[in-house]
C-alpha positions in Angstrom: 0.0 0.0 0.0 1.4 3.4 -1.0 0.6 6.9 0.2 -1.4 7.5 -3.0 -4.0 5.0 -1.6 -4.6 7.0 1.6 -6.8 10.0 2.0 -5.1 13.4 1.5 -4.3 15.0 4.9 -6.5 17.9 5.8 -3.5 20.0 6.9 -0.1 20.8 5.4 1.5 21.6 8.8 3.8 19.1 10.5 3.2 17.5 13.9 5.3 15.4 16.3 3.5 13.1 18.7 5.4 11.3 21.5 4.1 8.3 23.5 5.8 7.1 26.7 5.3 4.6 29.5 5.0 5.5 33.1 8.8 5.2 33.6 9.7 7.5 30.8 10.0 10.9 32.6 13.8 10.9 32.3 13.6 10.0 28.6 11.1 12.8 28.0 13.4 15.2 29.8 16.3 14.3 27.6 14.1 14.6 24.5 12.8 18.1 25.2 16.2 19.3 26.1 17.5 18.5 22.6 14.8 20.4 20.8 15.9 23.8 19.4 14.0 26.9 20.4 13.1 27.4 16.7 11.6 23.9 16.4 9.3 24.2 13.4 6.3 22.0 14.6 4.1 21.4 17.6 4.9 18.5 19.9 2.2 16.5 21.7 3.3 14.4 24.7 1.3 11.5 26.1 2.6 9.5 29.1 1.0 6.8 31.2 0.7 8.1 34.8 -1.3 7.2 37.9 -4.7 9.0 37.3 -5.3 9.1 41.1 -2.2 11.3 41.7 -1.5 14.8 40.4 1.0 15.0 37.5 4.0 17.2 37.7 5.3 16.3 34.2 4.7 19.8 32.9 6.8 21.5 35.6 9.6 18.9 35.2 9.8 19.4 31.5 9.7 23.2 31.8 13.1 23.1 33.7 14.7 21.2 30.8 13.0 22.6 27.7 13.7 25.8 25.7 10.3 25.5 24.2 7.1 26.7 26.0 5.1 23.9 27.7 1.3 23.9 27.4 -0.8 21.8 29.8 -3.9 20.6 28.0 -6.6 20.6 30.7 -9.7 22.1 29.1 -12.6 20.3 27.4 -12.6 22.9 24.6 -10.3 22.1 21.6 -6.8 23.4 22.0 -5.2 24.7 18.8 -1.7 23.4 17.9 1.0 26.0 17.3 4.6 25.6 16.1 7.3 25.6 18.6 5.2 24.5 21.6 5.0 21.3 23.6 1.6 20.1 24.6 1.3 17.8 27.7 -2.0 15.9 28.0 -3.4 14.9 31.4 -3.1 11.4 32.9 -6.8 10.7 33.3 -8.1 11.5 29.9 -7.9 10.2 26.4 -6.7 12.6 23.7 -7.3 12.9 20.0 -6.0 15.2 17.2 -8.7 16.7 14.9 -8.2 19.5 12.4 -4.9 20.8 14.1 -6.6 20.8 17.5 -6.1 18.7 20.6 -9.4 17.2 21.9 -9.8 15.6 25.4 -12.5 13.0 25.7 -13.8 10.6 28.4 -13.7 7.0 27.4 -15.0 4.1 29.4 -12.9 1.6 27.5 -10.5 -0.3 29.8 -7.1 0.7 28.5 -4.2 2.9 29.8 -4.9 6.6 29.8 -4.1 8.6 27.8 -4.2 6.0 25.0 -1.1 6.4 22.8 -2.9 4.2 20.1 -5.9 6.6 20.0 -3.6 9.7 19.8 -1.4 8.3 17.0 -4.4 6.9 15.0 -6.3 10.3 15.1 -3.1 12.2 14.3 -2.4 9.9 11.4 -5.8 10.6 9.9 -5.4 14.4 10.3 -1.8 14.8 9.3 -0.9 11.8 7.1 2.6 12.2 5.7 3.2 15.3 7.8 3.2 13.3 11.0 6.2 12.0 13.0 5.5 9.6 15.8 8.0 8.9 18.6 7.4 5.8 20.8 9.6 5.4 23.9 10.1 1.9 25.2 7.9 0.2 27.8 6.6 -3.1 28.9 3.0 -2.6 27.6 1.6 -2.8 24.1 0.1 0.7 23.9 1.4 2.5 20.8 2.0 -0.5 18.6 -1.4 -0.3 16.9 -1.2 3.5 16.5 2.3 3.1 14.9 0.8 0.8 12.2 -1.8 3.5 11.4 0.9 6.2 11.2 2.9 4.1 8.8 -0.1 3.3 6.7 -0.9 7.0 6.3 2.7 7.7 5.1 4.1 9.2 8.3 7.4 8.5 10.0 7.8 6.3 13.1 10.8 6.6 15.4 11.4 4.3 18.4 13.9 4.5 21.2 16.8 2.1 20.9 15.7 -0.8 23.2 19.3 -1.8 23.9 20.1 1.5 25.5 16.8 2.1 27.2 16.1 1.5 31.0 13.0 -0.5 29.9 14.3 -2.5 27.0 11.1 -4.5 26.3 9.8 -2.6 23.3 6.1 -3.6 22.7 6.4 -7.1 21.3 3.4 -6.5 19.0 5.0 -3.6 17.2 5.7 -4.8 13.6 9.2 -4.1 12.3 7.6 -2.9 9.0 6.1 0.0 10.9 9.4 1.4 12.2 11.5 3.9 10.2 14.3 4.8 12.7 15.7 3.1 15.8 18.0 5.6 17.6 19.4 6.4 21.0 17.4 8.8 23.2 20.0 11.6 22.8 19.7 11.4 19.0 15.9 11.6 18.7 15.8 15.4 19.0 18.4 16.1 16.3 16.7 13.5 14.1 13.4 15.3 14.5 15.0 18.6 13.4 16.6 16.9 10.4 13.3 15.3 9.3 11.3 18.4 9.7 13.8 20.3 7.6 13.5 17.6 5.0 9.7 17.8 5.1 9.9 21.6 4.4 13.0 21.4 2.1 12.6 24.1 -0.6 13.5 22.5 -3.9 14.4 25.6 -5.8 16.6 23.9 -8.3 15.2 22.2 -11.4 14.8 18.7 -10.3 13.6 16.9 -13.4 17.0 15.7 -14.7 18.7 15.0 -11.3 15.5 13.2 -10.1 15.4 11.1 -13.2 19.1 10.2 -12.9 18.7 9.4 -9.2 15.7 7.1 -9.8 17.6 5.4 -12.7 20.5 4.7 -10.4 18.2 3.3 -7.7 16.4 1.1 -10.2 19.7 -0.3 -11.5 20.8 -1.2 -8.0 17.6 -2.6 -6.7 15.7 -3.9 -9.7 12.7 -1.8 -8.5 11.3 0.9 -10.8 10.1 4.0 -9.0 9.7 6.3 -12.0 6.0 5.8 -12.2 5.5 7.0 -8.6 3.8 10.3 -7.9 6.5 13.0 -8.2 5.5 14.9 -5.1 5.6 11.8 -3.0 9.0 10.7 -4.3 10.4 14.2 -3.7 9.1 14.3 -0.2 10.6 10.9 0.7 13.9 12.0 -0.9 13.8 15.2 1.0 13.6 13.3 4.3 16.8 11.4 3.5 18.5 14.6 2.2 17.8 16.2 5.6 19.1 13.2 7.5 22.3 13.1 5.4 22.6 17.0 5.5 22.7 17.3 1.8 20.8 20.4 0.4 20.7 19.6 -3.3 19.2 16.7 -5.0 22.1 16.5 -7.5 24.6 16.3 -4.7 22.4 13.6 -3.0 22.6 11.6 -6.2 26.4 11.7 -6.0 26.2 10.7 -2.4 24.2 7.6 -3.2 26.8 6.7 -5.8 29.6 6.7 -3.2 27.5 5.3 -0.3 25.6 2.3 -1.6 24.1 1.6 1.8 22.1 4.8 1.5 20.1 3.3 -1.4 18.6 0.7 1.0 17.5 3.5 3.4 16.0 5.4 0.5 14.1 2.3 -0.8 12.9 1.7 2.7 11.5 5.3 2.7 9.8 4.8 -0.7 8.1 1.5 0.2 5.4 1.2 2.8 5.0 -2.5 3.5 1.5 -2.7 4.9 -0.4 -5.9 5.2 -3.2 -7.4 7.4 -5.4 -10.4 8.0 -7.8 -11.1 5.1 -6.7 -7.9 3.3 -9.2 -7.6 0.4 -11.9 -9.8 2.0 -13.6 -10.3 -1.4 -10.5 -11.9 -2.8 -10.2 -14.3 0.2 -13.9 -15.2 -0.3 -13.0 -16.4 -3.8 -10.0 -18.4 -2.3 -12.3 -19.9 0.4 -15.1 -20.8 -1.9 -13.3 -22.1 -5.0 -9.6 -22.7 -4.4 -9.4 -24.2 -0.9 -12.1 -26.9 -1.6 -10.2 -28.0 -4.7 -6.9 -28.2 -2.8 -8.6 -30.3 -0.2 -10.1 -32.7 -2.8 -6.6 -33.0 -4.4 -5.0 -33.4 -1.1 -7.1 -36.5 -0.2 -5.7 -38.2 -3.4 -2.2 -37.1 -2.4 -1.9 -38.6 1.1 -3.8 -35.8 2.8 -1.1 -33.2 1.9 -1.5 -29.5 1.2 1.5 -27.3 0.4 1.2 -23.5 0.1 3.9 -20.8 -0.5 3.3 -17.2 0.6 6.1 -15.3 -1.1 6.9 -11.8 0.3 4.9 -12.6 3.4 6.1 -9.5 5.3 5.0 -9.9 8.9 3.0 -13.0 8.2 -0.7 -11.9 8.3 -1.4 -13.3 4.8 0.2 -16.7 5.6 -1.8 -17.0 8.8 -5.0 -16.0 6.9 -4.5 -18.9 4.5 -3.8 -21.2 7.4 -7.1 -20.1 9.0 -9.1 -20.8 5.8 -7.6 -24.3 5.5 -8.0 -25.1 9.2 -11.6 -23.8 9.0 -12.6 -26.2 6.2 -10.7 -29.2 7.6 -12.1 -28.7 11.1 -11.3 -31.5 13.5 -9.4 -33.4 10.7 -6.6 -30.8 10.7 -4.2 -32.9 12.9 -4.5 -35.8 10.4 -3.4 -33.7 7.5 0.1 -32.7 6.4 -0.5 -29.0 5.9 2.6 -26.9 5.2 2.5 -23.1 4.4 6.0 -21.9 3.5 6.1 -18.1 4.2 9.2 -16.3 2.9 10.5 -12.7 3.0 13.8 -11.0 2.5 13.6 -9.0 5.8 14.9 -11.1 8.7 13.2 -8.8 11.3 9.8 -9.3 9.6 10.3 -13.1 9.6 11.2 -13.1 13.3 8.1 -11.0 14.1 5.8 -13.3 12.0 7.2 -16.4 13.6 6.3 -15.1 17.0 2.7 -14.6 15.9 1.9 -11.7 18.2 -0.1 -8.8 16.7 -1.7 -5.6 18.0 -5.5 -5.4 18.1 -6.0 -3.0 15.2 -4.2 -5.4 12.9 -7.1 -7.8 13.4 -9.8 -5.3 12.4 -10.7 -7.2 9.2 -10.7 -10.5 10.9 -14.2 -12.0 11.6 -15.0 -12.4 15.3 -15.4 -16.1 14.9 -11.9 -16.5 13.7 -10.5 -14.3 16.4 -12.1 -16.5 19.1 -11.1 -19.8 17.5 -7.6 -19.1 16.3 -6.1 -16.4 18.6 -5.3 -16.1 22.2 -5.7 -12.8 24.1 -2.4 -11.6 25.7 -1.3 -8.4 27.3 0.5 -7.2 24.2 -2.4 -8.0 21.8 -3.4 -11.3 20.2 -1.2 -14.3 19.6 -1.9 -16.9 16.8 -2.8 -20.3 18.3 -0.1 -22.9 18.5 -1.9 -25.2 16.1 -1.7 -22.6 13.3 1.9 -21.6 14.2 2.9 -25.2 13.7 1.4 -25.2 10.2 3.2 -22.1 8.9 7.0 -22.4 8.3 8.8 -19.0 8.0 12.1 -18.6 6.3 14.3 -15.7 5.0 14.6 -15.8 1.3 15.5 -13.5 -1.6 12.9 -14.7 -4.1 15.0 -13.6 -7.1 17.9 -15.9 -6.0 16.2 -18.6 -3.9 15.3 -22.2 -4.8 11.6 -22.8 -5.5 9.6 -25.1 -3.2 8.5 -28.2 -5.2 5.0 -29.6 -5.5 3.2 -26.5 -4.3 -0.6 -26.3 -4.5 -1.1 -22.6 -4.1 1.3 -19.6 -4.4 0.3 -16.1 -3.1 2.5 -13.1 -4.1 0.7 -9.8 -3.8 2.1 -6.3 -4.1 5.6 -7.6 -4.8 5.9 -8.0 -8.6 4.7 -4.4 -9.2 8.0 -3.1 -7.7 10.2 -5.3 -9.9 11.6 -4.9 -13.4 10.2 -6.9 -16.2 13.2 -9.3 -16.3 13.0 -10.0 -12.6 9.2 -10.4 -12.8 9.7 -13.1 -15.3 12.3 -14.8 -13.1 9.9 -14.9 -10.2 7.0 -16.2 -12.5 9.3 -19.0 -13.7 10.0 -20.0 -10.1 6.3 -20.1 -9.4 5.6 -22.1 -12.5 8.2 -24.7 -11.5 6.6 -25.0 -8.0 3.1 -25.3 -9.3 3.6 -27.4 -12.5 3.6 -30.8 -10.8 0.3 -30.2 -8.9 -1.4 -27.9 -11.5 -1.7 -25.5 -8.6 -3.0 -21.9 -8.3 -1.2 -18.5 -8.4 -2.8 -15.6 -6.5 -1.3 -12.2 -7.5 -4.0 -9.7 -6.5 -5.6 -6.9 -8.4 -2.7 -4.4 -7.9 -0.3 -6.5 -10.1 0.0 -5.5 -13.7 2.2 -8.4 -15.0 0.6 -11.2 -16.9 2.0 -14.7 -16.7 2.5 -16.5 -20.0 -0.7 -18.1 -21.4 1.2 -21.3 -22.3 2.0 -21.7 -18.6 -1.0 -20.2 -16.7 -4.7 -20.0 -17.3 -6.6 -17.0 -15.9 -9.2 -18.1 -13.3 -10.3 -14.8 -11.9 -9.6 -11.6 -13.8 -10.4 -9.1 -11.0 -8.1 -10.7 -8.4 -5.5 -12.1 -10.9 -5.9 -15.7 -9.9 -4.3 -18.2 -12.3 -3.9 -22.0 -12.6 -0.7 -23.6 -13.8 -1.1 -25.7 -16.9 0.9 -28.5 -18.6 3.2 -31.2 -17.4 6.1 -30.6 -14.9 8.7 -28.2 -16.4 12.5 -28.4 -16.0 14.2 -26.8 -13.1 14.6 -23.2 -14.0 18.3 -22.5 -14.8 19.1 -18.9 -15.7 22.0 -18.1 -18.0 22.1 -14.3 -18.4 22.9 -12.4 -15.2 22.2 -9.0 -13.9 23.1 -7.5 -10.5 20.8 -7.1 -7.5 20.8 -4.4 -4.9 23.4 -6.3 -2.9 25.7 -6.6 -5.9 25.2 -10.3 -6.3 24.4 -11.8 -9.7 20.9 -12.8 -10.7 20.0 -15.0 -13.6 17.7 -14.2 -16.6 14.8 -16.7 -16.4 13.8 -16.3 -20.0 16.7 -18.4 -21.2 16.4 -21.9 -19.9 18.8 -24.7 -20.2 17.6 -26.9 -23.0 18.6 -30.5 -23.7 20.7 -30.8 -26.9 21.4 -34.0 -28.8 24.9 -35.3 -28.7 26.0 -36.4 -32.1 27.0 -40.1 -32.3 30.3 -40.6 -33.9 32.0 -43.9 -34.7 35.3 -42.1 -34.1 34.8 -41.9 -30.4 36.4 -45.2 -29.6 39.3 -44.5 -27.3 39.0 -43.8 -23.6 40.7 -40.4 -24.1 38.0 -39.2 -26.4 35.4 -40.5 -24.0 37.0 -38.4 -21.2 37.0 -35.3 -23.5 33.3 -35.9 -24.2 32.6 -36.2 -20.5 34.4 -33.0 -19.7 32.4 -31.2 -22.5 29.2 -32.5 -20.8 30.6 -31.0 -17.5 31.0 -27.6 -19.1 27.4 -27.5 -20.3 25.6 -29.2 -17.4 27.6 -29.5 -14.1 28.6 -25.9 -14.0 24.9 -24.9 -14.0 24.2 -26.8 -10.7 25.0 -25.7 -7.2 25.7 -29.2 -6.2 29.4 -30.1 -5.8 30.2 -33.0 -8.2 33.5 -34.8 -8.9 34.0 -37.8 -11.3 37.0 -40.0 -10.8 38.3 -43.2 -12.4 39.5 -46.4 -10.9 43.0 -44.9 -10.2 41.5 -42.1 -8.2 42.3 -39.6 -11.0 39.9 -36.7 -11.4 38.1 -37.0 -14.7 36.0 -33.9 -14.2 35.1 -31.5 -11.4 32.7 -28.5 -11.4 33.2 -25.1 -9.8 31.0 -25.8 -6.8 33.2 -28.8 -5.9 36.4 -26.8 -6.3 35.1 -24.2 -3.9 33.8 -26.6 -1.3 36.8 -29.0 -1.4 39.5 -26.3 -1.7 40.7 -27.3 -5.1 42.4 -24.2 -6.6 43.2 -25.3 -10.2 41.4 -27.3 -12.9 42.7 -30.5 -11.2 42.0 -32.8 -14.2 44.0 -36.1 -14.1 45.2 -35.3 -10.6 44.8 -37.8 -7.7 41.6 -36.9 -5.9 42.7 -38.2 -2.5 45.9 -36.0 -2.5 44.4 -33.0 -4.3 41.6 -32.4 -1.8 43.4 -30.8 1.2 42.4 -32.1 4.7 40.4 -35.1 3.4 40.7 -38.2 5.7 42.8 -40.3 3.3 42.3 -43.8 4.6 38.6 -43.5 5.2 38.0 -41.9 1.8 40.1 -44.5 0.0 38.4 -47.4 1.6 35.0 -46.0 0.6 36.1 -45.4 -3.1 37.6 -48.9 -3.3 34.3 -50.3 -1.9 32.3 -48.5 -4.6 34.4 -49.9 -7.4 34.6 -53.4 -5.9 30.9 -53.8 -4.9 29.3 -51.4 -7.4 27.2 -49.9 -4.6 26.7 -46.3 -3.3 28.6 -45.3 -0.2 27.9 -42.2 1.9 30.5 -40.7 4.3 28.6 -38.4 6.6 30.2 -35.3 8.3 33.9 -35.9 7.4 36.1 -33.4 9.2 38.2 -31.4 6.8 41.4 -29.7 8.0 41.0 -31.0 11.6 41.3 -28.3 14.2 41.1 -28.0 17.9 37.7 -27.7 19.7 35.8 -28.9 16.6 36.3 -25.7 14.6 37.1 -27.4 11.3 35.0 -27.8 8.1 32.7 -30.8 7.6 31.5 -32.3 4.4 29.3 -35.2 3.5 30.4 -37.3 0.5 28.2 -39.6 -1.5 30.1 -41.9 -3.9 28.2 -43.7 -6.7 29.5 -46.1 -9.4 29.2 -44.9 -13.0 29.8 -46.7 -16.3 28.6 -44.9 -19.4 29.2 -47.9 -21.8 30.2 -51.5 -21.4 33.6 -51.0 -22.9 34.2 -47.7 -21.2 36.4 -47.4 -18.1 34.8 -47.6 -14.7 34.1 -44.2 -13.1 32.6 -43.0 -9.8 30.6 -39.9 -9.1 31.3 -38.1 -5.9 28.8 -35.5 -4.6 29.7 -33.3 -1.7 27.6 -31.3 0.7 28.9 -28.7 3.2 27.8 -30.1 6.6 29.8 -27.6 8.7 26.8 -25.6 9.8 24.7 -28.7 10.7 27.6 -30.1 12.8 28.2 -26.8 14.6 24.5 -26.3 15.2 24.1 -29.8 16.6 27.1 -29.3 18.9 25.6 -26.0 20.1 22.3 -27.7 20.7 24.0 -30.4 22.6 25.8 -27.8 24.7 22.5 -26.0 25.3 21.0 -29.3 26.4 23.8 -30.0 28.7 23.5 -26.6 30.2 19.8 -27.2 30.6 20.4 -30.5 32.4 23.0 -28.8 34.6 20.6 -26.0 35.3 17.7 -28.3 36.2 20.0 -30.2 38.5 21.2 -27.1 40.2 17.6 -25.8 40.6 16.6 -29.2 42.1 19.4 -29.0 44.6 18.5 -25.5 45.5 14.8 -26.4 46.1 15.9 -29.1 48.6 18.4 -26.8 50.2 16.0 -23.9 50.6 13.0 -25.9 51.6 13.4 -25.1 55.4 13.7 -21.3 55.0 10.8 -19.2 53.6 13.0 -16.4 52.4 15.4 -18.8 50.6 12.3 -20.5 49.1 11.1 -17.2 47.7 14.5 -16.6 46.1 14.5 -20.0 44.6 11.0 -19.4 43.1 12.3 -16.3 41.4 15.2 -18.2 40.0 12.9 -20.9 38.7 10.7 -18.3 37.1 13.7 -16.7 35.3 14.9 -20.1 34.2 11.4 -21.0 32.8 11.4 -17.8 30.8 14.8 -18.7 29.4 13.6 -22.2 28.5 10.6 -20.8 26.7 12.8 -18.4 24.8 15.2 -21.3 23.9 12.2 -23.4 22.8 11.0 -20.7 20.4 14.6 -20.3 19.0 14.8 -24.1 18.5 11.4 -24.1 16.8 12.6 -21.3 14.5 15.8 -23.2 13.8 13.7 -26.3 13.0 11.5 -24.4 10.6 14.6 -23.0 8.8 16.0 -26.5 8.5 12.7 -27.7 7.0 12.7 -24.9 4.5 16.3 -25.7 3.6 15.4 -29.4 3.2 12.6 -28.5 0.8 15.1 -26.5 -1.4 17.6 -29.4 -1.3 14.9 -31.8 -2.2 14.0 -29.7 -5.3 17.7 -29.8 -6.3 17.8 -33.5 -5.8 14.8 -34.1 -8.0 16.5 -32.0 -10.7 19.6 -34.2 -10.4 17.4 -37.3 -10.7 15.8 -35.9 -13.8 19.3 -35.3 -15.4 20.3 -38.9 -14.5 17.2 -40.2 -16.2 18.0 -38.1 -19.3 21.6 -39.6 -19.3 20.2 -43.1 -19.0 17.8 -42.4 -21.9 20.8 -41.2 -24.0 22.8 -44.3 -23.0 19.9 -46.5 -24.1 19.7 -44.7 -27.5 23.4 -45.2 -28.0 23.1 -48.9 -27.0 20.3 -49.3 -29.5 22.4 -47.7 -32.3 25.3 -50.0 -31.4 23.1 -53.1 -31.6 21.8 -52.0 -35.1 25.4 -51.4 -36.3 26.4 -54.9 -35.0 23.5 -56.5 -36.8 24.4 -54.7 -40.0 28.0 -55.8 -39.7 26.9 -59.4 -39.3 24.8 -59.1 -42.4 27.8 -57.7 -44.4 30.0 -60.5 -43.1 27.5 -63.1 -44.3 27.3 -61.4 -47.7 31.0 -61.3 -48.0 31.3 -64.9 -47.1 28.7 -65.8 -49.8 30.5 -63.7 -52.3 33.8 -65.4 -51.6 32.2 -68.8 -52.0 30.7 -67.7 -55.3 34.1 -66.5 -56.5 35.7 -69.7 -55.5 33.0 -71.7 -57.4 33.4 -69.5 -60.5 37.2 -69.9 -60.3 36.8 -73.6 -60.1 34.5 -73.7 -63.1 36.8 -71.6 -65.2 39.8 -73.7 -64.2 38.0 -76.9 -65.5 36.5 -75.1 -68.6 38.0 -76.8 -71.8 37.5 -73.8 -74.1 39.0 -70.3 -74.1 37.5 -67.9 -71.6 38.6 -64.5 -70.3 37.3 -61.5 -68.3 37.8 -58.0 -69.6 37.6 -54.6 -67.9 34.9 -52.9 -70.0 36.3 -49.3 -69.6 39.7 -49.9 -71.2 39.4 -53.5 -72.6 42.3 -54.7 -70.5 42.5 -58.4 -69.6 41.3 -59.0 -66.0 41.7 -62.8 -66.0 42.1 -65.8 -68.3 41.4 -69.5 -67.8 44.1 -72.2 -68.2 43.2 -72.9 -71.8 44.0 -69.3 -72.7 47.2 -69.3 -70.6 48.3 -72.4 -72.5 47.5 -70.7 -75.8 49.5 -67.6 -74.6 52.4 -69.7 -73.6 51.8 -69.1 -69.8 52.4 -65.4 -70.4 51.0 -63.1 -67.6 48.5 -60.8 -69.4 46.8 -59.4 -66.4 45.9 -55.7 -66.9 47.4 -55.8 -70.4 45.2 -54.3 -73.2 43.5 -56.8 -75.5 45.1 -55.2 -78.6 48.6 -55.9 -77.3 47.8 -59.6 -76.9 45.8 -60.2 -80.1 46.2 -58.7 -83.7 44.6 -59.2 -87.0 42.4 -57.5 -89.5 39.2 -58.2 -87.6 40.3 -56.8 -84.3 38.5 -53.5 -84.8 35.3 -55.3 -85.4 35.8 -57.3 -82.2 36.4 -54.2 -80.2 33.2 -52.6 -81.6 31.2 -55.7 -80.6 32.7 -55.6 -77.1 31.8 -51.9 -76.6 28.2 -52.5 -77.9 27.7 -55.4 -75.5 28.8 -53.3 -72.6 26.7 -50.3 -73.7 23.5 -52.3 -74.4 24.1 -54.7 -71.4 23.2 -57.7 -73.5 25.0 -60.8 -74.6 26.3 -61.0 -78.2 27.5 -63.9 -80.4 30.0 -62.9 -83.1 30.7 -64.2 -86.5 34.0 -66.0 -87.1 36.8 -63.5 -86.5 40.3 -63.9 -87.6 43.0 -63.1 -85.0 46.5 -64.0 -84.3 48.7 -63.6 -81.2 50.5 -60.2 -81.3 53.8 -62.0 -80.5 53.4 -64.3 -83.5 51.3 -62.8 -86.3 52.0 -65.6 -88.6 49.7 -68.0 -86.7 46.2 -66.7 -87.6 43.1 -68.4 -86.3 39.4 -68.0 -86.6 37.3 -67.7 -83.4 33.6 -67.4 -82.6 33.2 -65.2 -79.5 30.3 -65.1 -77.0 30.4 -61.8 -75.1 28.4 -61.6 -71.8 28.3 -58.5 -69.6 28.8 -59.5 -65.9 26.0 -58.2 -63.5 25.4 -58.3 -59.8 22.4 -59.9 -58.0 20.2 -56.9 -58.7 20.9 -57.0 -62.5 23.3 -54.0 -62.5 26.5 -54.3 -64.6 29.7 -54.2 -62.6 32.0 -53.0 -65.5 33.2 -56.5 -66.5 32.8 -58.6 -69.8 33.0 -62.4 -70.0 34.3 -63.5 -73.3 34.0 -67.2 -74.3 36.0 -68.0 -77.5 35.7 -71.1 -79.6 38.1 -71.9 -82.5 36.6 -72.5 -86.0 38.4 -74.5 -88.8 
């Protein structure tokens, strides 16, 4: 919600309202002493005091303040004037209406004066021109009013609890409602700076500097503020310029360039993160009536499981609202269902507040009374979400642009988040949602404020007004981004529009040697393994590293490429004997071995690194060398956390033992018994706090486990693809083997035919020869011809060099015609003589037959059968 969505303030003056607990007299004295006598706004002070005793707050503050003190004690409205401090009585409630202070009598049982009532009325009257100061105290008064101030666009300042005498800031104060947390001595100067910023005269031409500044902010944060209302943007920038003491917007732009941390403060001033239970009730009616029943019907078919993801959950109201809807429809069956609502946000303080589940009363204003009674517990600080619902919702800190999506999600809610992001980052987030929802064909709830439209091939619009979509199609690949751009923290983000696609690896009969197989495997590593966050190493039987990806190099401390190096000696600090035995077992037994929590670089007191190794056998082809795949996971944090938990448990056991002994020892003395009871109460509070911390840690582990499970499923998908490729290669190899067998059979048959033909020619009593048809050279002759030629070798000798005579030209023409027409020809008697002895002329009748294959095609050979004629 932005300030454009609130009503315009009825006044353009500024106002400072201060709320304090009963013990805050000293703090108020410090505050008024730091206000300059030319303070440019009125100040209204409200402090909880005993209504039965007269208040001397006004006289106390007069001795410390340079500003005039006005005691509000009349029923008539008191006008507010700049440079004055107004102190309200302790037995009356006070409101701000039209630049006046109103006292009223209220029978509602709450501390008087009510800081919540004062802040809420001032927020309605002054809007963005209001600055609220809340001093620490043990109660909850002021938390609800601070939410109203922030909603109206005002500024909320709280005293630093770490330096306050009463450090328990109202637990129900949402961190999203706080702009500044400062020490008591710095509140006065900060008020002066902010008020100067609110009234900052922008005499310079601001169009170009403002545009340049917003472009720089957009480039650093991926949030586009250029469509915001100019007056609102300038006002928020003016506040930061005043705090940083920079008078010109152009100089402030240069300041941001040299101080990147200021961009985060400016963005925090631009954005007003306001949420609530069942915000937009009509939208939640649609969810309750159409979406939740469908999720329950699907859940019954899926082992009574419902999984929801609330992205950008802020302080958790939306996640708990979804939990209420599901719990309301499941009723008494809720404990039998596995309902998980993953609520994530970038702000750690918001996640911590949401996990506590404690909210001020006005945050529950849109919540039906029935839900408040069934799912909330009344506490001193407001309302706490019931334990049953808090166990359903799992909160975790996550940057959605860089986080891993949760798998198999049935419903994703992401409202008023995408509108702040650039188009590229919007598409990144939508791709993550599509991956989470694709397996279950789940729903995406964006809300009417969102302007982005998911792709029609992925999502189908269900409700146009509230932007509710349903994911279509089969499960999609894990989104892997290739193009990167920088986030506000300087880290690299990936462009989701370019996904990793599976490419066919060409099959080549030249890849026969193990060296080429290794080259191929490393090429696969470059295209696939570098895109995964999992640490992967592939080694051969001699422990040589065949390939290793960047994640493995970082985790295992390998500085260079490490190809062909011994894995056991290359990884520094690796337990040599244990790792070698595991690798040998994998190659020997062809079974997967897991080494959990190996200590790397052993150090004293358990401060080393720990990794978990999973070693799996791998053989791409039958003839290929044996390989093993090693995946590594950093287990240092888990080991350290387990040891800390064990230490805490030991401390708890020791503490319980000590308290038990103290109870026995102090049983005889009443005073000692009272002291022991106080110690037990303190220990109980510590145990409760520890239990909440352990619960939070458990939820973080569960969220991390979901992310690791998604990564594991992607690795399984890649393994299936490799298996499919291997099967295709095996099929191709089988086909080539069958073809080779066929060719061998044909070759054997051809050889037998040749032998039979040679045998026939050897026994043939007449003259026979085979000629090459192209050049009419002699290819082969039978024994009769060889005898006629005097055993002369005439292979590859032209026919005209062996025979001569007047009819040779005619014979050559007949041979050419037989080859051209591919038909047999019988010649008339032809006179010919041997070229070596032209005196011996003979007459022959020739039969010329073109030689063909089994299909009838000629093979460039002529068979000539000659018979002598007398």
